[in-house]
KEKE-3310 file (N, C-alpha, C; in steps of 0.2 Angstrom, whole numbers, plus 5000, padded with zeros to 4 digits):
npx = (4834:4839:4836:4848:4848:4841:4849:4862:4859:4855:4867:4875:4872:4879:4892:4896:4901:4912:4924:4930:4942:4949:4946:4936:4943:4934:4927:4939:4943:4941:4939:4936:4942:4938:4945:4941:4946:4939:4938:4952:4966:4980:4989:4986:4991:5004:5008:5005:5015:5027:5026:5026:5037:5047:5053:5057:5051:5039:5022:5012:5002:5009:5016:5009:5006:5000:4995:4985:4974:4958:4944:4931:4919:4901:4884:4878:4887:4903:4910:4909:4898:4899:4889:4885:4898:4901:4891:4894:4906:4901:4890:4892:4887:4884:4877:4866:4872:4869:4861:4858:4864:4856:4852:4854:4841:4835:4832:4833:4848:4858:4870:4888:4889:4877:4877:4888:4884:4873:4880:4883:4893:4900:4897:4902:4903:4913:4917:4922:4913:4896:4886:4875:4879:4884:4894:4895:4882:4879:4882:4873:4859:4846:4841:4833:4839:4852:4851:4841:4843:4838:4829:4839:4846:4837:4835:4848:4849:4839:4845:4853:4868:4883:4890:4892:4901:4905:4901:4886:4874:4862:4853:4848:4839:4824:4817:4814:4822:4838:4853:4868:4875:4876:4866:4849:4839:4836:4825:4808:4798:4797:4804:4816:4829:4841:4837:4828:4837:4845:4836:4835:4846:4859:4874:4877:4888:4895:4906:4924:4928:4918:4919:4932:4930:4923:4922:4928:4926:4916:4905:4891:4884:4887:4884:4891:4891:4900:4898:4886:4885:4897:4912:4922:4937:4952:4950:4941:4936:4951:4953:4960:4959:4945:4945:4953:4945:4934:4939:4943:4931:4923:4930:4928:4919:4919:4916:4920:4922:4915:4921:4919:4929:4929:4939:4932:4933:4944:4939:4931:4940:4947:4938:4938:4950:4960:4975:4982:4974:4969:4980:4983:4972:4973:4985:4980:4971:4981:4986:4976:4975:4987:4983:4974:4982:4992:4983:4979:4991:4993:4981:4978:4970:4963:4957:4963:4959:4963:4957:4948:4933:4933:4942:4946:4948:4959:4972:4989:5006:5021:5039:5043:5038:5024:5020:5007:4992:4983:4990:4995:5006:5022:5025:5033:5046:5053:5067:5069:5067:5056:5039:5025:5007:4996:4980:4967:4953:4938:4930:4924:4934:4937:4947:4956:4958:4969:4971:4975:4981:4981:4982:4969:4965:4969:4978:4970:4967:4977:4984:4972:4956:4938:4928:4917:4923:4928:4918:4916:4927:4928:4916:4919:4930:4923:4916:4904:4898)
npy = (5109:5114:5129:5143:5149:5140:5128:5133:5137:5124:5118:5124:5119:5107:5110:5115:5107:5099:5093:5102:5111:5124:5141:5145:5147:5155:5152:5151:5144:5142:5131:5113:5097:5081:5066:5049:5033:5019:5007:5008:5006:5009:4998:4996:5008:5007:4995:5000:5011:5003:4995:5005:5014:5008:5003:5014:5024:5037:5041:5052:5058:5058:5069:5079:5090:5087:5075:5063:5052:5044:5039:5027:5021:5017:5023:5012:5002:4995:4993:5000:5002:5007:5016:5023:5028:5036:5045:5051:5058:5066:5073:5075:5068:5055:5039:5025:5009:5007:5018:5033:5049:5053:5055:5046:5045:5044:5055:5067:5075:5090:5089:5091:5093:5098:5110:5117:5119:5128:5139:5144:5137:5126:5108:5091:5073:5059:5042:5025:5015:5010:5024:5027:5020:5018:5027:5039:5041:5046:5060:5066:5062:5056:5043:5029:5017:5010:5001:5006:5009:5014:5024:5032:5036:5044:5055:5060:5066:5076:5084:5091:5091:5097:5088:5071:5057:5040:5023:5012:5014:5007:5010:5022:5019:5012:4996:4989:4993:4995:5004:5012:5001:4983:4977:4977:4991:4995:5001:5002:5011:5015:5026:5035:5041:5047:5052:5061:5070:5074:5082:5092:5099:5092:5085:5070:5056:5040:5032:5031:5038:5048:5054:5059:5069:5079:5096:5104:5118:5122:5115:5114:5105:5088:5071:5055:5039:5024:5011:4997:4993:4992:5000:4993:4984:4986:5003:5014:5029:5032:5034:5046:5052:5055:5064:5074:5079:5083:5093:5102:5106:5110:5120:5131:5139:5154:5156:5144:5127:5110:5094:5077:5062:5045:5031:5017:5003:4998:4993:4983:4974:4971:4965:4953:4948:4951:4957:4962:4969:4978:4985:4991:4999:5008:5014:5020:5029:5038:5043:5051:5060:5067:5075:5084:5090:5097:5106:5113:5119:5128:5135:5139:5142:5130:5116:5100:5084:5067:5052:5038:5028:5017:5003:4988:4971:4970:4971:4966:4970:4962:4958:4945:4928:4921:4908:4904:4897:4906:4918:4933:4936:4934:4952:4964:4976:4991:4990:4977:4970:4960:4958:4953:4950:4948:4944:4947:4946:4945:4955:4972:4981:4987:4996:5012:5025:5032:5050:5063:5078:5095:5113:5126:5126:5113:5110:5106:5093:5086:5073:5063:5061:5060:5053:5061:5074:5077:5083:5094:5102:5104:5111:5123:5127:5131:5141:5140:5143)
npz = (4945:4961:4970:4972:4984:4993:4992:4996:5009:5015:5013:5022:5034:5035:5033:5045:5054:5067:5061:5053:5057:5056:5053:5039:5023:5013:4997:4989:4978:4961:4954:4956:4957:4959:4962:4962:4967:4966:4978:4980:4990:5001:4998:4984:4979:4982:4974:4961:4960:4961:4949:4940:4943:4951:4967:4974:4967:4961:4959:4948:4956:4968:4968:4973:4987:4999:5010:5018:5028:5027:5036:5034:5037:5037:5042:5047:5048:5050:5039:5024:5009:4992:4990:5002:5005:4995:4996:5008:5004:4994:4999:5013:5024:5035:5030:5028:5022:5004:5002:4993:4992:5003:5020:5036:5040:5028:5021:5008:5004:5000:4986:4982:4969:4965:4973:4968:4954:4957:4961:4949:4942:4930:4929:4930:4927:4927:4923:4923:4926:4925:4922:4931:4942:4959:4964:4955:4955:4968:4967:4960:4961:4971:4980:4989:4988:4980:4970:4962:4948:4935:4939:4945:4934:4927:4937:4936:4924:4926:4935:4927:4923:4915:4908:4906:4906:4902:4906:4904:4896:4895:4906:4902:4892:4885:4888:4876:4866:4858:4859:4855:4858:4861:4870:4875:4882:4900:4905:4911:4909:4896:4892:4882:4888:4882:4870:4874:4881:4871:4864:4872:4871:4872:4866:4860:4861:4857:4854:4852:4840:4838:4850:4850:4840:4846:4849:4863:4866:4859:4863:4874:4882:4885:4882:4885:4882:4883:4883:4886:4898:4911:4906:4893:4894:4884:4891:4881:4876:4886:4904:4906:4894:4894:4905:4901:4890:4898:4907:4898:4892:4903:4908:4901:4906:4915:4928:4934:4938:4944:4945:4945:4944:4942:4944:4942:4941:4948:4959:4955:4949:4961:4969:4962:4965:4956:4953:4942:4934:4943:4947:4934:4932:4942:4938:4927:4933:4938:4927:4923:4934:4932:4921:4927:4936:4928:4921:4933:4936:4926:4926:4939:4955:4958:4966:4968:4972:4977:4981:4989:4990:4998:5004:4994:4995:5004:5000:4999:4997:4994:4994:4993:4988:4995:4992:4992:4985:4979:4977:4968:4955:4948:4948:4939:4941:4935:4936:4935:4946:4957:4963:4974:4976:4989:4995:5006:5006:4996:4997:5002:5014:5031:5031:5033:5020:5008:5005:4994:4990:4982:4980:4983:5000:5002:5013:5023:5022:5028:5039:5050:5045:5044:5030:5027:5028:5016:5008:5016:5015:5001:4999:5006:4999:4987:4991:4998:5010)
capx = (4840:4836:4838:4854:4847:4839:4855:4867:4857:4855:4874:4878:4871:4884:4899:4898:4903:4918:4930:4933:4945:4951:4941:4936:4945:4929:4928:4946:4944:4936:4938:4937:4942:4939:4946:4939:4948:4934:4942:4959:4969:4987:4992:4985:4995:5011:5009:5006:5021:5032:5026:5028:5043:5051:5052:5058:5048:5033:5017:5011:4999:5013:5019:5004:5010:4997:4992:4982:4970:4951:4940:4926:4913:4894:4881:4876:4892:4910:4912:4905:4898:4901:4884:4886:4904:4901:4886:4898:4910:4897:4885:4894:4883:4884:4871:4866:4874:4864:4857:4862:4863:4851:4855:4852:4834:4833:4830:4838:4853:4861:4877:4892:4888:4871:4879:4893:4879:4869:4884:4885:4899:4899:4898:4902:4904:4917:4918:4923:4908:4889:4885:4870:4882:4883:4898:4893:4875:4878:4883:4867:4853:4844:4837:4834:4842:4857:4849:4836:4847:4834:4827:4845:4848:4832:4837:4854:4848:4835:4850:4856:4875:4885:4894:4892:4905:4907:4897:4879:4869:4856:4849:4845:4835:4818:4819:4813:4826:4845:4856:4874:4879:4872:4861:4843:4839:4833:4819:4802:4794:4797:4807:4822:4832:4846:4834:4826:4843:4847:4831:4836:4853:4865:4877:4877:4893:4895:4912:4930:4929:4914:4921:4938:4928:4920:4925:4925:4925:4910:4900:4889:4882:4889:4883:4895:4890:4904:4897:4880:4886:4904:4916:4926:4945:4955:4945:4942:4942:4954:4950:4964:4956:4939:4946:4955:4939:4929:4942:4943:4925:4920:4934:4926:4915:4923:4914:4923:4918:4916:4922:4921:4932:4930:4942:4927:4934:4949:4935:4929:4946:4949:4933:4940:4957:4964:4980:4985:4969:4968:4986:4982:4967:4976:4989:4975:4969:4986:4987:4970:4977:4992:4980:4971:4988:4994:4978:4979:4997:4992:4975:4978:4963:4960:4958:4963:4959:4963:4955:4945:4927:4934:4947:4943:4952:4964:4978:4996:5012:5027:5045:5045:5032:5021:5019:5000:4990:4979:4994:4996:5012:5026:5025:5040:5048:5057:5074:5070:5064:5049:5035:5019:5001:4992:4973:4964:4946:4936:4925:4927:4937:4936:4953:4956:4960:4973:4969:4981:4978:4984:4977:4966:4962:4972:4981:4965:4967:4983:4982:4967:4949:4932:4927:4913:4927:4930:4913:4916:4933:4926:4911:4922:4934:4919:4913:4897:4897)
capy = (5111:5118:5136:5144:5150:5134:5124:5135:5136:5118:5116:5127:5114:5101:5112:5118:5102:5099:5091:5108:5114:5131:5146:5143:5152:5154:5155:5152:5140:5142:5124:5108:5091:5076:5059:5043:5027:5015:5001:5009:5007:5010:4993:4997:5013:5004:4991:5004:5014:4998:4994:5011:5017:5004:5003:5021:5029:5040:5042:5059:5060:5058:5075:5084:5091:5086:5068:5061:5046:5045:5034:5026:5018:5020:5024:5006:4996:4997:4991:5004:5001:5013:5021:5027:5031:5042:5050:5055:5063:5071:5077:5077:5065:5047:5036:5018:5006:5007:5024:5038:5056:5054:5054:5040:5044:5043:5062:5070:5081:5093:5087:5096:5095:5103:5116:5120:5121:5133:5145:5146:5134:5120:5102:5085:5067:5054:5036:5019:5011:5013:5031:5026:5016:5021:5033:5045:5043:5050:5067:5069:5058:5055:5037:5025:5010:5011:4997:5009:5013:5018:5031:5036:5039:5049:5060:5063:5071:5081:5088:5095:5091:5099:5083:5064:5052:5034:5017:5012:5016:5003:5013:5028:5017:5008:4989:4986:4997:4995:5010:5011:4995:4977:4975:4982:4995:4993:5005:4999:5016:5017:5033:5036:5047:5050:5056:5067:5074:5077:5087:5097:5102:5088:5082:5063:5052:5033:5029:5035:5042:5053:5057:5063:5074:5084:5102:5106:5125:5123:5111:5116:5099:5082:5064:5050:5032:5020:5004:4996:4992:4995:5001:4987:4985:4993:5008:5018:5033:5031:5039:5052:5056:5058:5069:5080:5082:5086:5099:5107:5109:5114:5126:5137:5143:5158:5155:5138:5120:5105:5088:5071:5057:5039:5025:5013:4996:4996:4989:4977:4969:4969:4959:4947:4947:4952:4962:4965:4975:4983:4990:4995:5004:5013:5018:5024:5035:5042:5047:5056:5065:5071:5079:5089:5094:5101:5111:5117:5123:5133:5140:5141:5142:5123:5111:5093:5079:5060:5048:5032:5027:5012:4998:4982:4965:4969:4970:4967:4970:4959:4956:4938:4925:4917:4902:4902:4896:4912:4924:4936:4938:4940:4958:4966:4983:4993:4988:4970:4967:4957:4958:4948:4953:4944:4946:4944:4945:4947:4960:4978:4981:4994:5000:5019:5025:5038:5056:5067:5084:5101:5119:5130:5123:5106:5108:5103:5085:5083:5069:5058:5064:5056:5054:5067:5080:5079:5087:5100:5106:5106:5116:5129:5130:5134:5147:5138:5144)
capz = (4949:4966:4970:4975:4991:4996:4992:5001:5016:5017:5013:5028:5040:5034:5034:5051:5059:5071:5058:5050:5063:5055:5050:5032:5018:5008:4990:4987:4972:4956:4951:4961:4953:4964:4959:4967:4965:4969:4981:4980:4996:5001:4994:4977:4977:4982:4969:4955:4960:4960:4942:4936:4944:4956:4974:4977:4963:4963:4954:4947:4962:4974:4968:4976:4993:5005:5011:5024:5028:5028:5039:5028:5040:5036:5048:5050:5047:5050:5032:5020:5002:4988:4990:5008:5005:4990:4999:5013:5001:4989:5003:5019:5029:5035:5029:5028:5015:4999:5001:4988:4993:5008:5027:5038:5040:5021:5019:5003:5006:4994:4985:4980:4962:4965:4976:4963:4949:4960:4961:4942:4939:4926:4933:4926:4930:4922:4926:4919:4927:4922:4925:4936:4948:4966:4966:4951:4957:4974:4966:4956:4962:4978:4981:4995:4986:4974:4964:4957:4943:4930:4942:4946:4927:4926:4941:4934:4919:4929:4938:4922:4923:4909:4905:4908:4902:4905:4903:4907:4891:4897:4911:4899:4886:4886:4887:4869:4862:4859:4857:4851:4860:4859:4875:4876:4888:4906:4908:4910:4908:4889:4890:4879:4891:4878:4865:4878:4882:4864:4862:4877:4869:4874:4861:4862:4857:4860:4852:4852:4835:4839:4856:4848:4836:4850:4851:4869:4866:4855:4865:4880:4885:4882:4885:4881:4885:4878:4884:4888:4906:4913:4900:4892:4893:4887:4890:4875:4877:4892:4909:4905:4888:4896:4910:4897:4887:4903:4909:4892:4891:4908:4910:4897:4911:4918:4935:4936:4938:4948:4941:4949:4940:4946:4942:4946:4940:4953:4964:4952:4949:4967:4971:4958:4967:4950:4954:4936:4931:4948:4946:4928:4933:4947:4934:4923:4937:4939:4921:4923:4939:4929:4917:4931:4939:4922:4921:4939:4936:4921:4927:4946:4958:4957:4971:4966:4977:4975:4987:4987:4994:5003:5001:4992:4994:5008:4996:5003:4993:4997:4989:4992:4987:5001:4990:4993:4978:4977:4977:4962:4953:4950:4945:4937:4942:4929:4936:4935:4953:4957:4969:4974:4979:4992:4996:5012:5005:4990:4999:5005:5021:5035:5031:5030:5013:5007:5002:4992:4987:4980:4978:4989:5006:5002:5019:5028:5021:5032:5045:5050:5045:5041:5023:5026:5027:5009:5006:5019:5012:4994:5000:5009:4994:4982:4994:4999:5017)
cpx = (4837:4839:4844:4853:4846:4846:4860:4865:4857:4862:4877:4877:4877:4891:4901:4900:4910:4924:4933:4936:4947:4946:4941:4939:4940:4930:4935:4948:4939:4934:4939:4937:4943:4940:4945:4941:4944:4938:4949:4962:4977:4991:4991:4990:5002:5012:5009:5012:5027:5032:5028:5035:5048:5050:5053:5055:5042:5028:5016:5007:5003:5017:5015:5007:5007:4994:4990:4978:4963:4948:4934:4919:4906:4891:4878:4881:4899:4913:4907:4904:4899:4895:4885:4893:4904:4896:4890:4903:4906:4892:4887:4891:4885:4877:4871:4869:4868:4861:4862:4859:4857:4854:4852:4845:4831:4829:4835:4842:4856:4868:4881:4891:4882:4873:4883:4888:4875:4873:4886:4890:4896:4900:4898:4904:4908:4918:4919:4917:4901:4888:4880:4873:4883:4888:4896:4886:4874:4879:4877:4861:4852:4839:4838:4839:4846:4855:4844:4839:4843:4831:4833:4847:4843:4834:4843:4853:4843:4840:4854:4864:4877:4888:4894:4896:4907:4903:4890:4874:4862:4851:4845:4840:4830:4820:4818:4817:4834:4848:4863:4878:4874:4866:4855:4843:4836:4827:4813:4796:4793:4800:4814:4825:4837:4843:4831:4831:4845:4842:4832:4843:4859:4867:4878:4883:4893:4901:4918:4930:4925:4916:4927:4936:4925:4924:4923:4924:4919:4904:4898:4887:4884:4887:4888:4895:4894:4903:4889:4880:4893:4908:4921:4933:4947:4950:4946:4935:4945:4951:4954:4961:4949:4940:4949:4949:4935:4932:4942:4937:4922:4924:4932:4921:4919:4922:4918:4919:4919:4916:4923:4923:4933:4933:4938:4929:4941:4945:4933:4934:4948:4944:4935:4947:4962:4969:4982:4980:4968:4974:4985:4977:4969:4981:4985:4973:4974:4987:4982:4972:4982:4989:4977:4977:4991:4989:4979:4985:4997:4986:4975:4970:4959:4962:4958:4964:4959:4962:4951:4938:4928:4940:4944:4949:4957:4971:4985:5001:5018:5033:5046:5038:5030:5020:5011:4997:4986:4983:4994:5003:5016:5024:5032:5040:5052:5064:5075:5068:5057:5045:5029:5013:4998:4985:4971:4956:4944:4931:4928:4930:4936:4942:4952:4959:4964:4969:4975:4978:4983:4979:4974:4963:4965:4975:4976:4964:4973:4980:4976:4960:4944:4931:4922:4917:4929:4924:4914:4922:4931:4921:4914:4926:4929:4915:4905:4895:4894)
cpy = (5115:5125:5137:5145:5144:5129:5126:5135:5129:5115:5118:5123:5109:5103:5115:5113:5103:5097:5096:5112:5122:5135:5145:5149:5151:5156:5155:5148:5141:5135:5119:5101:5085:5069:5054:5037:5022:5008:5002:5011:5009:5005:4994:5003:5011:5000:4995:5008:5009:4996:4999:5014:5014:5006:5010:5026:5032:5040:5050:5062:5061:5065:5081:5084:5089:5079:5067:5054:5048:5039:5033:5022:5021:5021:5018:5000:4999:4996:4995:5000:5007:5018:5026:5031:5037:5047:5054:5060:5068:5075:5078:5074:5058:5045:5028:5015:5005:5013:5029:5045:5057:5052:5048:5039:5044:5050:5065:5075:5083:5090:5092:5098:5100:5110:5120:5123:5127:5140:5147:5142:5128:5114:5096:5079:5062:5048:5030:5014:5013:5020:5031:5022:5021:5027:5039:5046:5047:5058:5070:5066:5057:5049:5033:5019:5011:5006:5000:5013:5016:5025:5035:5040:5045:5056:5064:5068:5077:5086:5093:5096:5094:5093:5076:5060:5046:5028:5018:5015:5013:5007:5019:5026:5012:5001:4986:4990:4996:5002:5009:5004:4989:4976:4980:4986:4992:4996:5002:5005:5019:5023:5032:5042:5051:5054:5062:5072:5078:5083:5093:5101:5098:5086:5075:5059:5045:5029:5033:5040:5049:5057:5062:5069:5080:5090:5105:5114:5127:5119:5113:5111:5093:5076:5059:5043:5027:5013:5003:4996:4996:4996:4995:4988:4983:4998:5013:5023:5031:5036:5046:5056:5059:5064:5075:5083:5086:5093:5104:5110:5113:5120:5132:5142:5148:5158:5149:5132:5116:5098:5082:5065:5051:5034:5019:5006:4994:4991:4983:4972:4967:4964:4953:4945:4947:4958:4965:4971:4980:4988:4994:5000:5010:5017:5023:5030:5040:5046:5053:5062:5070:5076:5085:5093:5099:5107:5116:5121:5129:5138:5142:5140:5136:5119:5104:5089:5072:5056:5041:5032:5022:5008:4992:4977:4964:4968:4971:4966:4967:4958:4949:4934:4921:4910:4900:4902:4902:4918:4926:4937:4932:4946:4961:4974:4985:4991:4981:4966:4964:4958:4954:4952:4947:4947:4943:4943:4946:4953:4967:4977:4987:4998:5007:5019:5032:5044:5060:5073:5090:5107:5122:5125:5115:5105:5105:5095:5082:5079:5065:5062:5058:5057:5060:5074:5082:5084:5094:5105:5108:5112:5123:5132:5133:5140:5146:5138:5150)
cpz = (4955:4966:4973:4982:4995:4997:4997:5008:5019:5018:5020:5034:5040:5035:5040:5056:5062:5067:5054:5055:5062:5052:5042:5028:5012:5001:4987:4981:4967:4953:4956:4956:4958:4960:4964:4964:4969:4971:4982:4987:4996:4997:4987:4975:4977:4976:4962:4955:4958:4952:4938:4936:4949:4963:4977:4972:4965:4957:4953:4953:4968:4974:4972:4984:4999:5005:5017:5023:5030:5031:5034:5031:5038:5042:5051:5049:5047:5043:5027:5013:4999:4989:4996:5008:5001:4993:5004:5010:4997:4993:5010:5025:5029:5034:5029:5021:5011:4998:4997:4990:4998:5015:5029:5040:5033:5019:5014:5006:5000:4993:4982:4973:4961:4967:4971:4957:4951:4960:4954:4939:4935:4930:4928:4930:4925:4926:4921:4920:4924:4926:4931:4942:4954:4966:4962:4953:4963:4973:4963:4956:4969:4978:4987:4994:4980:4968:4960:4952:4937:4933:4944:4939:4926:4930:4939:4929:4921:4932:4933:4922:4916:4905:4909:4904:4905:4902:4905:4902:4893:4901:4908:4893:4888:4885:4880:4864:4863:4856:4852:4853:4860:4864:4874:4882:4894:4909:4906:4909:4901:4887:4887:4882:4887:4873:4868:4879:4876:4862:4867:4876:4870:4867:4864:4858:4861:4858:4852:4846:4836:4845:4854:4844:4840:4851:4858:4870:4862:4857:4872:4885:4882:4886:4881:4885:4880:4879:4886:4896:4908:4906:4899:4891:4886:4886:4884:4874:4884:4897:4908:4899:4890:4901:4906:4893:4892:4905:4904:4891:4897:4910:4906:4901:4915:4926:4938:4935:4943:4944:4945:4943:4944:4941:4945:4946:4944:4957:4961:4951:4956:4970:4968:4960:4961:4950:4948:4934:4937:4948:4939:4928:4937:4943:4929:4926:4937:4933:4921:4928:4936:4924:4921:4934:4934:4921:4927:4939:4931:4923:4934:4949:4958:4962:4968:4971:4974:4981:4984:4992:4999:5000:5000:4992:5000:5005:5000:4998:4996:4991:4988:4992:4994:4999:4991:4986:4975:4977:4969:4961:4950:4946:4944:4938:4936:4929:4936:4941:4952:4963:4968:4977:4982:4994:5003:5012:4998:4991:5001:5012:5024:5035:5029:5023:5012:5004:5000:4988:4986:4979:4985:4994:5007:5009:5024:5027:5025:5038:5044:5050:5043:5034:5022:5026:5020:5006:5009:5016:5005:4994:5002:5003:4988:4985:4996:5007:5019)
residu = (MET:LYS:SER:ILE:VAL:THR:LEU:ILE:LEU:LEU:CYS:SER:VAL:PHE:ILE:SER:GLY:ASP:SER:VAL:ALA:ALA:PRO:ALA:GLN:VAL:GLY:SER:ALA:ARG:ASN:VAL:VAL:LEU:PHE:VAL:GLY:ASP:GLY:MET:GLY:VAL:GLY:HIS:LEU:LYS:ALA:ALA:ARG:TRP:VAL:ALA:ALA:GLY:GLU:HIS:GLY:LYS:LEU:SER:MET:ASP:ALA:MET:PRO:VAL:SER:GLY:MET:LEU:SER:THR:HIS:SER:SER:ASP:SER:PRO:VAL:THR:ASP:SER:ALA:ALA:ALA:ALA:THR:ALA:MET:ALA:ALA:GLY:VAL:LYS:THR:LYS:ASN:GLY:ALA:ILE:ALA:MET:ASP:GLU:LEU:LEU:VAL:SER:VAL:PRO:THR:ILE:LEU:GLU:ILE:ALA:ALA:ALA:THR:GLY:ARG:SER:VAL:GLY:LEU:VAL:THR:THR:THR:PRO:MET:ALA:HIS:ALA:THR:PRO:ALA:ALA:PHE:ALA:ALA:HIS:VAL:GLU:ASN:ARG:LYS:ALA:MET:PRO:GLU:ILE:ALA:ARG:GLN:MET:LEU:VAL:ALA:GLU:PRO:ASP:LEU:LEU:LEU:GLY:GLY:GLY:GLU:ASP:GLU:PHE:LEU:PRO:SER:ASP:GLN:THR:GLY:CYS:HIS:PRO:GLN:PRO:GLY:GLU:ARG:ASP:ASP:GLY:ARG:ASP:LEU:ILE:ALA:GLU:ALA:VAL:ALA:GLU:GLY:TYR:LEU:HIS:VAL:CYS:ASP:LYS:THR:ALA:PHE:ASP:ALA:VAL:ASP:PRO:HIS:ALA:THR:SER:ARG:LEU:LEU:GLY:PHE:PHE:SER:ASP:GLU:GLY:MET:LYS:ARG:PRO:PHE:SER:PRO:SER:LEU:ALA:GLU:MET:THR:THR:LYS:ALA:ILE:ASN:MET:LEU:SER:THR:ASN:ARG:ARG:GLY:PHE:PHE:LEU:MET:VAL:GLU:ALA:GLY:GLN:ILE:ASP:TRP:ALA:SER:HIS:ASP:ASN:ASP:ALA:GLY:ASN:ALA:ILE:ALA:ASP:THR:LEU:GLY:LEU:ASP:GLU:ALA:VAL:GLU:VAL:ALA:ARG:LYS:PHE:ALA:ALA:GLU:ALA:GLY:GLU:THR:LEU:VAL:ILE:VAL:THR:ALA:ASP:HIS:GLU:THR:GLY:GLY:MET:ARG:VAL:THR:ARG:THR:SER:SER:GLY:LYS:PRO:ASP:GLU:ASP:GLY:PRO:PHE:TRP:MET:PRO:ASN:GLY:GLY:VAL:PHE:TYR:ILE:ASN:TRP:SER:THR:THR:ARG:HIS:THR:PRO:LEU:ASP:VAL:PRO:VAL:ILE:SER:GLN:GLY:PRO:LEU:SER:ASP:ARG:PHE:ALA:GLY:GLU:ASN:ASP:ASN:THR:HIS:VAL:PHE:LYS:VAL:MET:ALA:SER:ALA:LEU:GLY:ALA:GLU)
# end
């Protein structure tokens, strides 16, 4: 872990940019919870609302008072990938597609997770994808190419997070060894990073039964890998259950915590133009957001942010069928009404993405901002100016 002085001095370079218009209310949050719906755009949210509550209904996240939009371009393309977009949010800089927590010159930059840890806060990452995937990686590793997942896994444990929950056991195990799940590891260096982590004091769990048995008040460090690759549907534990465990554990630190929670397979479903699973995962994200909102209501001093790294698929929601063969639907609303989903692509799009927030400095997310603004607000809220 880098020193407090080095990290905060480096951080100050990035949070002095023009996109923070008002003087900072420094140190106003003990806790920050960032939710990332990978690939989630306005269409995904609308479809989830209609399935859950009808045309005029609301999701839990809609109860948060501040909403805005974020631009998502990378430094080398109008259409970002998850690595560049996550780097923008995690570290406050634009970078090339594929780079993880490095600027466009491929120089490492401090991340909000590293900065939060340097202030004495607990830190954690939760995802339904492999843990070494681009979005969680950008908060705890620094590599030129997101495909270097075994190296990302190594660096993530060097960063000493208090909690990692998700999929992707493979990247932490040697290629001649299996762990809790069927596939052998992906590491060519022969290292068993899980065993090394356990030797350093981490509790390791890999199924729902062991996960449920974890006492968050008696556990200081936790690794949970529930699949060899991405978590299998239906997710077990669910994103909301992992979020609950993470908050209950990290909040035992009186100095506060930083937690990033990714609903990573919204993107995967959208690449497949699979509206059913994209909607289900968006609703799963909303259940996790409700967990954080309830915690924030009781604990206070907590900034909660919900956003996306980019939009995938160009999802469009309509009340009437287009008759196109690739149309998804019908999907049913609680009142018996139906709607349909049309897609414009199987790839990422340059569309702006929503950001919804509550808590200290959440007013700064109103209106239009760049995705680097997420880092700047979080850093200000944590007092890293």
